PyMOL Python script that loads the backbone (N, CA, C, O; Angstrom):
from pymol import cmd

cmd.read_pdbstr("""\
ATOM      1  N   MET A   1     -16.608  97.214  64.448  1.00  0.00           N
ATOM      2  CA  MET A   1     -15.918  96.074  64.668  1.00  0.00           C
ATOM      3  C   MET A   1     -16.039  95.046  63.520  1.00  0.00           C
ATOM      4  O   MET A   1     -17.147  94.766  63.063  1.00  0.00           O
ATOM      5  N   PRO A   2     -14.906  94.484  63.053  1.00  0.00           N
ATOM      6  CA  PRO A   2     -14.980  93.590  61.849  1.00  0.00           C
ATOM      7  C   PRO A   2     -15.626  92.313  62.213  1.00  0.00           C
ATOM      8  O   PRO A   2     -15.570  91.871  63.361  1.00  0.00           O
ATOM      9  N   ASP A   3     -16.264  91.692  61.203  1.00  0.00           N
ATOM     10  CA  ASP A   3     -16.894  90.365  61.389  1.00  0.00           C
ATOM     11  C   ASP A   3     -15.812  89.299  61.375  1.00  0.00           C
ATOM     12  O   ASP A   3     -14.793  89.416  60.694  1.00  0.00           O
ATOM     13  N   MET A   4     -16.069  88.263  62.147  1.00  0.00           N
ATOM     14  CA  MET A   4     -15.016  87.171  62.124  1.00  0.00           C
ATOM     15  C   MET A   4     -15.645  85.897  61.696  1.00  0.00           C
ATOM     16  O   MET A   4     -16.810  85.651  62.012  1.00  0.00           O
ATOM     17  N   LEU A   5     -14.932  85.077  60.995  1.00  0.00           N
ATOM     18  CA  LEU A   5     -15.398  83.848  60.460  1.00  0.00           C
ATOM     19  C   LEU A   5     -14.437  82.828  60.891  1.00  0.00           C
ATOM     20  O   LEU A   5     -13.239  83.096  60.794  1.00  0.00           O
ATOM     21  N   GLU A   6     -14.831  81.624  61.384  1.00  0.00           N
ATOM     22  CA  GLU A   6     -13.988  80.546  61.733  1.00  0.00           C
ATOM     23  C   GLU A   6     -14.034  79.511  60.680  1.00  0.00           C
ATOM     24  O   GLU A   6     -15.125  79.105  60.281  1.00  0.00           O
ATOM     25  N   VAL A   7     -12.882  79.039  60.187  1.00  0.00           N
ATOM     26  CA  VAL A   7     -12.773  78.090  59.147  1.00  0.00           C
ATOM     27  C   VAL A   7     -11.939  76.852  59.656  1.00  0.00           C
ATOM     28  O   VAL A   7     -10.827  77.012  60.158  1.00  0.00           O
ATOM     29  N   ARG A   8     -12.477  75.700  59.517  1.00  0.00           N
ATOM     30  CA  ARG A   8     -11.706  74.467  59.856  1.00  0.00           C
ATOM     31  C   ARG A   8     -11.036  73.926  58.623  1.00  0.00           C
ATOM     32  O   ARG A   8     -11.637  73.827  57.553  1.00  0.00           O
ATOM     33  N   VAL A   9      -9.788  73.581  58.792  1.00  0.00           N
ATOM     34  CA  VAL A   9      -8.933  73.064  57.719  1.00  0.00           C
ATOM     35  C   VAL A   9      -8.343  71.792  58.072  1.00  0.00           C
ATOM     36  O   VAL A   9      -7.843  71.694  59.193  1.00  0.00           O
ATOM     37  N   ARG A  10      -8.324  70.792  57.276  1.00  0.00           N
ATOM     38  CA  ARG A  10      -7.510  69.563  57.328  1.00  0.00           C
ATOM     39  C   ARG A  10      -6.397  69.709  56.312  1.00  0.00           C
ATOM     40  O   ARG A  10      -6.665  69.641  55.112  1.00  0.00           O
ATOM     41  N   ALA A  11      -5.146  69.908  56.742  1.00  0.00           N
ATOM     42  CA  ALA A  11      -4.051  70.204  55.913  1.00  0.00           C
ATOM     43  C   ALA A  11      -3.199  68.931  55.553  1.00  0.00           C
ATOM     44  O   ALA A  11      -2.985  68.045  56.381  1.00  0.00           O
ATOM     45  N   THR A  12      -2.735  68.899  54.284  1.00  0.00           N
ATOM     46  CA  THR A  12      -1.779  67.808  53.908  1.00  0.00           C
ATOM     47  C   THR A  12      -0.668  68.470  53.185  1.00  0.00           C
ATOM     48  O   THR A  12      -0.757  68.752  51.990  1.00  0.00           O
ATOM     49  N   PRO A  13       0.405  68.725  53.925  1.00  0.00           N
ATOM     50  CA  PRO A  13       1.624  69.293  53.321  1.00  0.00           C
ATOM     51  C   PRO A  13       2.460  68.267  52.486  1.00  0.00           C
ATOM     52  O   PRO A  13       2.404  67.052  52.682  1.00  0.00           O
ATOM     53  N   GLY A  14       3.213  68.846  51.572  1.00  0.00           N
ATOM     54  CA  GLY A  14       4.101  67.974  50.728  1.00  0.00           C
ATOM     55  C   GLY A  14       3.286  67.104  49.739  1.00  0.00           C
ATOM     56  O   GLY A  14       3.720  66.009  49.381  1.00  0.00           O
ATOM     57  N   ALA A  15       2.174  67.565  49.325  1.00  0.00           N
ATOM     58  CA  ALA A  15       1.444  66.875  48.328  1.00  0.00           C
ATOM     59  C   ALA A  15       1.962  67.059  46.902  1.00  0.00           C
ATOM     60  O   ALA A  15       2.626  68.052  46.602  1.00  0.00           O
ATOM     61  N   ALA A  16       1.667  66.130  46.050  1.00  0.00           N
ATOM     62  CA  ALA A  16       2.119  66.219  44.634  1.00  0.00           C
ATOM     63  C   ALA A  16       1.562  67.374  43.895  1.00  0.00           C
ATOM     64  O   ALA A  16       2.262  68.048  43.140  1.00  0.00           O
ATOM     65  N   LYS A  17       0.168  67.632  44.130  1.00  0.00           N
ATOM     66  CA  LYS A  17      -0.521  68.669  43.522  1.00  0.00           C
ATOM     67  C   LYS A  17      -1.318  69.478  44.553  1.00  0.00           C
ATOM     68  O   LYS A  17      -1.787  68.922  45.546  1.00  0.00           O
ATOM     69  N   GLU A  18      -1.468  70.750  44.329  1.00  0.00           N
ATOM     70  CA  GLU A  18      -2.190  71.615  45.213  1.00  0.00           C
ATOM     71  C   GLU A  18      -3.685  71.454  44.900  1.00  0.00           C
ATOM     72  O   GLU A  18      -4.125  71.497  43.752  1.00  0.00           O
ATOM     73  N   LEU A  19      -4.485  71.255  46.066  1.00  0.00           N
ATOM     74  CA  LEU A  19      -5.904  70.989  45.803  1.00  0.00           C
ATOM     75  C   LEU A  19      -6.655  71.597  47.043  1.00  0.00           C
ATOM     76  O   LEU A  19      -6.190  71.548  48.182  1.00  0.00           O
ATOM     77  N   VAL A  20      -7.801  72.146  46.734  1.00  0.00           N
ATOM     78  CA  VAL A  20      -8.644  72.751  47.887  1.00  0.00           C
ATOM     79  C   VAL A  20     -10.073  72.158  47.657  1.00  0.00           C
ATOM     80  O   VAL A  20     -10.717  72.382  46.632  1.00  0.00           O
ATOM     81  N   GLN A  21     -10.493  71.425  48.637  1.00  0.00           N
ATOM     82  CA  GLN A  21     -11.909  70.872  48.592  1.00  0.00           C
ATOM     83  C   GLN A  21     -12.684  71.405  49.750  1.00  0.00           C
ATOM     84  O   GLN A  21     -12.210  71.326  50.883  1.00  0.00           O
ATOM     85  N   GLU A  22     -13.895  71.964  49.517  1.00  0.00           N
ATOM     86  CA  GLU A  22     -14.834  72.364  50.501  1.00  0.00           C
ATOM     87  C   GLU A  22     -15.634  71.135  50.890  1.00  0.00           C
ATOM     88  O   GLU A  22     -16.441  70.704  50.066  1.00  0.00           O
ATOM     89  N   VAL A  23     -15.497  70.536  52.036  1.00  0.00           N
ATOM     90  CA  VAL A  23     -16.191  69.337  52.448  1.00  0.00           C
ATOM     91  C   VAL A  23     -17.516  69.720  53.163  1.00  0.00           C
ATOM     92  O   VAL A  23     -18.429  68.895  53.199  1.00  0.00           O
ATOM     93  N   ALA A  24     -17.645  70.899  53.711  1.00  0.00           N
ATOM     94  CA  ALA A  24     -18.808  71.343  54.383  1.00  0.00           C
ATOM     95  C   ALA A  24     -18.697  72.883  54.426  1.00  0.00           C
ATOM     96  O   ALA A  24     -17.617  73.391  54.125  1.00  0.00           O
ATOM     97  N   PRO A  25     -19.717  73.637  54.772  1.00  0.00           N
ATOM     98  CA  PRO A  25     -19.639  75.079  54.830  1.00  0.00           C
ATOM     99  C   PRO A  25     -18.512  75.426  55.793  1.00  0.00           C
ATOM    100  O   PRO A  25     -18.526  74.981  56.941  1.00  0.00           O
ATOM    101  N   ASN A  26     -17.538  76.213  55.346  1.00  0.00           N
ATOM    102  CA  ASN A  26     -16.400  76.673  56.109  1.00  0.00           C
ATOM    103  C   ASN A  26     -15.464  75.518  56.658  1.00  0.00           C
ATOM    104  O   ASN A  26     -14.749  75.679  57.647  1.00  0.00           O
ATOM    105  N   GLN A  27     -15.526  74.392  55.967  1.00  0.00           N
ATOM    106  CA  GLN A  27     -14.545  73.318  56.347  1.00  0.00           C
ATOM    107  C   GLN A  27     -13.895  72.855  55.054  1.00  0.00           C
ATOM    108  O   GLN A  27     -14.557  72.488  54.083  1.00  0.00           O
ATOM    109  N   PHE A  28     -12.615  72.887  55.086  1.00  0.00           N
ATOM    110  CA  PHE A  28     -11.772  72.554  53.818  1.00  0.00           C
ATOM    111  C   PHE A  28     -10.746  71.481  54.071  1.00  0.00           C
ATOM    112  O   PHE A  28     -10.180  71.320  55.153  1.00  0.00           O
ATOM    113  N   GLU A  29     -10.548  70.750  52.973  1.00  0.00           N
ATOM    114  CA  GLU A  29      -9.345  69.881  52.968  1.00  0.00           C
ATOM    115  C   GLU A  29      -8.392  70.548  51.920  1.00  0.00           C
ATOM    116  O   GLU A  29      -8.739  70.672  50.745  1.00  0.00           O
ATOM    117  N   ILE A  30      -7.213  70.961  52.373  1.00  0.00           N
ATOM    118  CA  ILE A  30      -6.281  71.612  51.597  1.00  0.00           C
ATOM    119  C   ILE A  30      -4.895  70.792  51.472  1.00  0.00           C
ATOM    120  O   ILE A  30      -4.233  70.426  52.444  1.00  0.00           O
ATOM    121  N   TYR A  31      -4.594  70.585  50.254  1.00  0.00           N
ATOM    122  CA  TYR A  31      -3.329  69.875  49.986  1.00  0.00           C
ATOM    123  C   TYR A  31      -2.378  70.878  49.377  1.00  0.00           C
ATOM    124  O   TYR A  31      -2.754  71.444  48.351  1.00  0.00           O
ATOM    125  N   VAL A  32      -1.173  71.174  49.892  1.00  0.00           N
ATOM    126  CA  VAL A  32      -0.226  72.041  49.486  1.00  0.00           C
ATOM    127  C   VAL A  32       1.065  71.282  49.179  1.00  0.00           C
ATOM    128  O   VAL A  32       1.359  70.215  49.717  1.00  0.00           O
ATOM    129  N   ARG A  33       1.817  71.921  48.268  1.00  0.00           N
ATOM    130  CA  ARG A  33       3.115  71.260  47.804  1.00  0.00           C
ATOM    131  C   ARG A  33       4.197  71.641  48.761  1.00  0.00           C
ATOM    132  O   ARG A  33       5.224  70.962  48.774  1.00  0.00           O
ATOM    133  N   GLU A  34       4.062  72.678  49.574  1.00  0.00           N
ATOM    134  CA  GLU A  34       5.036  73.120  50.432  1.00  0.00           C
ATOM    135  C   GLU A  34       5.275  72.113  51.634  1.00  0.00           C
ATOM    136  O   GLU A  34       4.294  71.572  52.146  1.00  0.00           O
ATOM    137  N   PRO A  35       6.439  71.872  52.055  1.00  0.00           N
ATOM    138  CA  PRO A  35       6.690  70.940  53.160  1.00  0.00           C
ATOM    139  C   PRO A  35       6.309  71.540  54.451  1.00  0.00           C
ATOM    140  O   PRO A  35       6.196  72.764  54.519  1.00  0.00           O
ATOM    141  N   ALA A  36       6.087  70.745  55.551  1.00  0.00           N
ATOM    142  CA  ALA A  36       5.763  71.215  56.843  1.00  0.00           C
ATOM    143  C   ALA A  36       6.984  71.586  57.638  1.00  0.00           C
ATOM    144  O   ALA A  36       7.170  71.100  58.754  1.00  0.00           O
ATOM    145  N   GLN A  37       7.838  72.456  57.076  1.00  0.00           N
ATOM    146  CA  GLN A  37       9.065  72.973  57.635  1.00  0.00           C
ATOM    147  C   GLN A  37       9.137  74.440  57.474  1.00  0.00           C
ATOM    148  O   GLN A  37       8.665  74.988  56.477  1.00  0.00           O
ATOM    149  N   LYS A  38       9.719  75.096  58.436  1.00  0.00           N
ATOM    150  CA  LYS A  38       9.913  76.515  58.447  1.00  0.00           C
ATOM    151  C   LYS A  38       8.634  77.309  58.143  1.00  0.00           C
ATOM    152  O   LYS A  38       8.713  78.378  57.538  1.00  0.00           O
ATOM    153  N   ASN A  39       7.456  76.807  58.552  1.00  0.00           N
ATOM    154  CA  ASN A  39       6.197  77.488  58.454  1.00  0.00           C
ATOM    155  C   ASN A  39       5.811  77.672  56.983  1.00  0.00           C
ATOM    156  O   ASN A  39       4.998  78.545  56.680  1.00  0.00           O
ATOM    157  N   MET A  40       6.367  76.882  56.062  1.00  0.00           N
ATOM    158  CA  MET A  40       6.032  77.171  54.657  1.00  0.00           C
ATOM    159  C   MET A  40       4.625  76.675  54.388  1.00  0.00           C
ATOM    160  O   MET A  40       3.867  77.389  53.731  1.00  0.00           O
ATOM    161  N   ALA A  41       4.222  75.495  54.852  1.00  0.00           N
ATOM    162  CA  ALA A  41       2.795  75.035  54.479  1.00  0.00           C
ATOM    163  C   ALA A  41       1.791  75.913  55.146  1.00  0.00           C
ATOM    164  O   ALA A  41       0.751  76.200  54.554  1.00  0.00           O
ATOM    165  N   ASN A  42       2.047  76.358  56.349  1.00  0.00           N
ATOM    166  CA  ASN A  42       1.034  77.232  57.071  1.00  0.00           C
ATOM    167  C   ASN A  42       0.850  78.482  56.318  1.00  0.00           C
ATOM    168  O   ASN A  42      -0.295  78.899  56.139  1.00  0.00           O
ATOM    169  N   ARG A  43       1.913  79.147  55.842  1.00  0.00           N
ATOM    170  CA  ARG A  43       1.761  80.401  55.135  1.00  0.00           C
ATOM    171  C   ARG A  43       1.035  80.179  53.846  1.00  0.00           C
ATOM    172  O   ARG A  43       0.207  81.004  53.461  1.00  0.00           O
ATOM    173  N   ARG A  44       1.312  79.101  53.164  1.00  0.00           N
ATOM    174  CA  ARG A  44       0.583  78.800  51.912  1.00  0.00           C
ATOM    175  C   ARG A  44      -0.864  78.584  52.207  1.00  0.00           C
ATOM    176  O   ARG A  44      -1.695  79.049  51.426  1.00  0.00           O
ATOM    177  N   ILE A  45      -1.247  77.904  53.285  1.00  0.00           N
ATOM    178  CA  ILE A  45      -2.629  77.617  53.615  1.00  0.00           C
ATOM    179  C   ILE A  45      -3.307  78.957  54.000  1.00  0.00           C
ATOM    180  O   ILE A  45      -4.482  79.140  53.682  1.00  0.00           O
ATOM    181  N   CYS A  46      -2.685  79.789  54.595  1.00  0.00           N
ATOM    182  CA  CYS A  46      -3.269  81.112  54.911  1.00  0.00           C
ATOM    183  C   CYS A  46      -3.466  81.886  53.622  1.00  0.00           C
ATOM    184  O   CYS A  46      -4.501  82.530  53.449  1.00  0.00           O
ATOM    185  N   SER A  47      -2.537  81.844  52.745  1.00  0.00           N
ATOM    186  CA  SER A  47      -2.725  82.664  51.530  1.00  0.00           C
ATOM    187  C   SER A  47      -3.869  82.092  50.646  1.00  0.00           C
ATOM    188  O   SER A  47      -4.561  82.855  49.972  1.00  0.00           O
ATOM    189  N   ILE A  48      -4.072  80.715  50.650  1.00  0.00           N
ATOM    190  CA  ILE A  48      -5.223  80.069  49.965  1.00  0.00           C
ATOM    191  C   ILE A  48      -6.479  80.552  50.580  1.00  0.00           C
ATOM    192  O   ILE A  48      -7.393  80.913  49.838  1.00  0.00           O
ATOM    193  N   ILE A  49      -6.616  80.593  51.910  1.00  0.00           N
ATOM    194  CA  ILE A  49      -7.897  81.002  52.593  1.00  0.00           C
ATOM    195  C   ILE A  49      -8.083  82.461  52.271  1.00  0.00           C
ATOM    196  O   ILE A  49      -9.205  82.848  51.941  1.00  0.00           O
ATOM    197  N   ALA A  50      -7.088  83.288  52.339  1.00  0.00           N
ATOM    198  CA  ALA A  50      -7.219  84.726  52.007  1.00  0.00           C
ATOM    199  C   ALA A  50      -7.743  84.935  50.584  1.00  0.00           C
ATOM    200  O   ALA A  50      -8.580  85.809  50.359  1.00  0.00           O
ATOM    201  N   GLU A  51      -7.253  84.134  49.609  1.00  0.00           N
ATOM    202  CA  GLU A  51      -7.757  84.189  48.207  1.00  0.00           C
ATOM    203  C   GLU A  51      -9.184  83.790  48.170  1.00  0.00           C
ATOM    204  O   GLU A  51     -10.008  84.470  47.559  1.00  0.00           O
ATOM    205  N   ARG A  52      -9.499  82.701  48.810  1.00  0.00           N
ATOM    206  CA  ARG A  52     -10.914  82.176  48.764  1.00  0.00           C
ATOM    207  C   ARG A  52     -11.895  83.114  49.345  1.00  0.00           C
ATOM    208  O   ARG A  52     -12.999  83.265  48.823  1.00  0.00           O
ATOM    209  N   PHE A  53     -11.508  83.790  50.473  1.00  0.00           N
ATOM    210  CA  PHE A  53     -12.526  84.695  51.030  1.00  0.00           C
ATOM    211  C   PHE A  53     -12.329  86.189  50.585  1.00  0.00           C
ATOM    212  O   PHE A  53     -12.996  87.097  51.080  1.00  0.00           O
ATOM    213  N   ARG A  54     -11.467  86.367  49.715  1.00  0.00           N
ATOM    214  CA  ARG A  54     -11.186  87.706  49.124  1.00  0.00           C
ATOM    215  C   ARG A  54     -10.795  88.774  50.241  1.00  0.00           C
ATOM    216  O   ARG A  54     -11.295  89.899  50.254  1.00  0.00           O
ATOM    217  N   VAL A  55      -9.963  88.382  51.076  1.00  0.00           N
ATOM    218  CA  VAL A  55      -9.437  89.297  52.115  1.00  0.00           C
ATOM    219  C   VAL A  55      -7.907  89.375  52.048  1.00  0.00           C
ATOM    220  O   VAL A  55      -7.271  88.500  51.461  1.00  0.00           O
ATOM    221  N   PRO A  56      -7.327  90.392  52.629  1.00  0.00           N
ATOM    222  CA  PRO A  56      -5.803  90.454  52.646  1.00  0.00           C
ATOM    223  C   PRO A  56      -5.308  89.259  53.559  1.00  0.00           C
ATOM    224  O   PRO A  56      -6.034  88.781  54.431  1.00  0.00           O
ATOM    225  N   ILE A  57      -4.167  88.857  53.332  1.00  0.00           N
ATOM    226  CA  ILE A  57      -3.513  87.739  54.082  1.00  0.00           C
ATOM    227  C   ILE A  57      -3.344  88.169  55.629  1.00  0.00           C
ATOM    228  O   ILE A  57      -3.269  87.352  56.546  1.00  0.00           O
ATOM    229  N   THR A  58      -3.300  89.428  55.771  1.00  0.00           N
ATOM    230  CA  THR A  58      -3.076  89.842  57.272  1.00  0.00           C
ATOM    231  C   THR A  58      -4.344  89.711  58.008  1.00  0.00           C
ATOM    232  O   THR A  58      -4.363  89.870  59.228  1.00  0.00           O
ATOM    233  N   SER A  59      -5.454  89.416  57.304  1.00  0.00           N
ATOM    234  CA  SER A  59      -6.724  89.198  57.976  1.00  0.00           C
ATOM    235  C   SER A  59      -7.015  87.685  58.385  1.00  0.00           C
ATOM    236  O   SER A  59      -8.073  87.342  58.911  1.00  0.00           O
ATOM    237  N   VAL A  60      -6.024  86.863  58.106  1.00  0.00           N
ATOM    238  CA  VAL A  60      -6.132  85.423  58.279  1.00  0.00           C
ATOM    239  C   VAL A  60      -5.150  84.998  59.329  1.00  0.00           C
ATOM    240  O   VAL A  60      -3.955  85.262  59.198  1.00  0.00           O
ATOM    241  N   ARG A  61      -5.635  84.319  60.411  1.00  0.00           N
ATOM    242  CA  ARG A  61      -4.808  83.878  61.510  1.00  0.00           C
ATOM    243  C   ARG A  61      -5.122  82.472  61.903  1.00  0.00           C
ATOM    244  O   ARG A  61      -6.300  82.137  62.030  1.00  0.00           O
ATOM    245  N   ILE A  62      -4.103  81.586  62.115  1.00  0.00           N
ATOM    246  CA  ILE A  62      -4.236  80.266  62.617  1.00  0.00           C
ATOM    247  C   ILE A  62      -4.409  80.411  64.136  1.00  0.00           C
ATOM    248  O   ILE A  62      -3.489  80.863  64.818  1.00  0.00           O
ATOM    249  N   THR A  63      -5.614  80.021  64.689  1.00  0.00           N
ATOM    250  CA  THR A  63      -5.857  80.162  66.093  1.00  0.00           C
ATOM    251  C   THR A  63      -5.414  78.911  66.841  1.00  0.00           C
ATOM    252  O   THR A  63      -4.756  78.999  67.878  1.00  0.00           O
ATOM    253  N   THR A  64      -5.789  77.711  66.295  1.00  0.00           N
ATOM    254  CA  THR A  64      -5.320  76.486  66.897  1.00  0.00           C
ATOM    255  C   THR A  64      -4.865  75.542  65.853  1.00  0.00           C
ATOM    256  O   THR A  64      -5.248  75.671  64.691  1.00  0.00           O
ATOM    257  N   GLY A  65      -4.013  74.541  66.245  1.00  0.00           N
ATOM    258  CA  GLY A  65      -3.508  73.600  65.265  1.00  0.00           C
ATOM    259  C   GLY A  65      -2.364  74.040  64.515  1.00  0.00           C
ATOM    260  O   GLY A  65      -2.163  73.564  63.398  1.00  0.00           O
ATOM    261  N   TYR A  66      -1.561  74.936  65.032  1.00  0.00           N
ATOM    262  CA  TYR A  66      -0.439  75.534  64.280  1.00  0.00           C
ATOM    263  C   TYR A  66       0.553  74.420  63.881  1.00  0.00           C
ATOM    264  O   TYR A  66       1.156  74.525  62.813  1.00  0.00           O
ATOM    265  N   ARG A  67       0.746  73.374  64.679  1.00  0.00           N
ATOM    266  CA  ARG A  67       1.649  72.305  64.347  1.00  0.00           C
ATOM    267  C   ARG A  67       0.930  70.955  64.077  1.00  0.00           C
ATOM    268  O   ARG A  67       1.514  69.872  64.113  1.00  0.00           O
ATOM    269  N   SER A  68      -0.379  71.117  63.804  1.00  0.00           N
ATOM    270  CA  SER A  68      -1.174  69.975  63.570  1.00  0.00           C
ATOM    271  C   SER A  68      -1.728  69.966  62.105  1.00  0.00           C
ATOM    272  O   SER A  68      -1.651  70.989  61.425  1.00  0.00           O
ATOM    273  N   ARG A  69      -2.236  68.915  61.658  1.00  0.00           N
ATOM    274  CA  ARG A  69      -2.956  68.921  60.373  1.00  0.00           C
ATOM    275  C   ARG A  69      -4.340  69.456  60.451  1.00  0.00           C
ATOM    276  O   ARG A  69      -4.867  69.936  59.447  1.00  0.00           O
ATOM    277  N   ASN A  70      -4.947  69.399  61.580  1.00  0.00           N
ATOM    278  CA  ASN A  70      -6.331  69.961  61.852  1.00  0.00           C
ATOM    279  C   ASN A  70      -6.122  71.380  62.445  1.00  0.00           C
ATOM    280  O   ASN A  70      -5.529  71.550  63.510  1.00  0.00           O
ATOM    281  N   LYS A  71      -6.637  72.383  61.707  1.00  0.00           N
ATOM    282  CA  LYS A  71      -6.466  73.766  62.101  1.00  0.00           C
ATOM    283  C   LYS A  71      -7.733  74.488  62.179  1.00  0.00           C
ATOM    284  O   LYS A  71      -8.670  74.178  61.444  1.00  0.00           O
ATOM    285  N   LEU A  72      -7.815  75.498  63.086  1.00  0.00           N
ATOM    286  CA  LEU A  72      -8.929  76.370  63.127  1.00  0.00           C
ATOM    287  C   LEU A  72      -8.344  77.730  62.855  1.00  0.00           C
ATOM    288  O   LEU A  72      -7.475  78.225  63.572  1.00  0.00           O
ATOM    289  N   ILE A  73      -8.891  78.361  61.713  1.00  0.00           N
ATOM    290  CA  ILE A  73      -8.321  79.530  61.194  1.00  0.00           C
ATOM    291  C   ILE A  73      -9.527  80.614  61.353  1.00  0.00           C
ATOM    292  O   ILE A  73     -10.698  80.339  61.093  1.00  0.00           O
ATOM    293  N   ARG A  74      -9.090  81.854  61.807  1.00  0.00           N
ATOM    294  CA  ARG A  74     -10.051  82.903  62.003  1.00  0.00           C
ATOM    295  C   ARG A  74      -9.729  83.908  60.875  1.00  0.00           C
ATOM    296  O   ARG A  74      -8.586  84.285  60.617  1.00  0.00           O
ATOM    297  N   VAL A  75     -10.815  84.297  60.245  1.00  0.00           N
ATOM    298  CA  VAL A  75     -10.806  85.222  59.110  1.00  0.00           C
ATOM    299  C   VAL A  75     -11.563  86.482  59.443  1.00  0.00           C
ATOM    300  O   VAL A  75     -12.760  86.391  59.717  1.00  0.00           O
ATOM    301  N   ASN A  76     -10.936  87.691  59.441  1.00  0.00           N
ATOM    302  CA  ASN A  76     -11.600  88.954  59.636  1.00  0.00           C
ATOM    303  C   ASN A  76     -12.044  89.405  58.408  1.00  0.00           C
ATOM    304  O   ASN A  76     -11.257  89.651  57.495  1.00  0.00           O
ATOM    305  N   THR A  77     -13.407  89.550  58.298  1.00  0.00           N
ATOM    306  CA  THR A  77     -13.981  89.953  56.916  1.00  0.00           C
ATOM    307  C   THR A  77     -14.452  91.373  57.022  1.00  0.00           C
ATOM    308  O   THR A  77     -14.954  91.931  56.047  1.00  0.00           O
TER     309      THR A  77
END
""", "prot")
cmd.dss("prot")
cmd.show_as("cartoon", "prot")
cmd.util.cbc("prot")
cmd.orient("prot")
């Protein structure tokens, strides 16, 4: 059974610059350029988390906060 990791994210879509800050262990503030429309910002946040933990993007799922700025993301490692 794969190990699971929970990551908390405070998202800011439509930012001027992309920025990822780790504020605590497994807690991030992520600023993305993509707008919060048509799932674009969520997809970019998932790809950033996948790059950060070196897993495929299919191993990253938003469990809560899909339409909120505060998200709980599950990463299968």
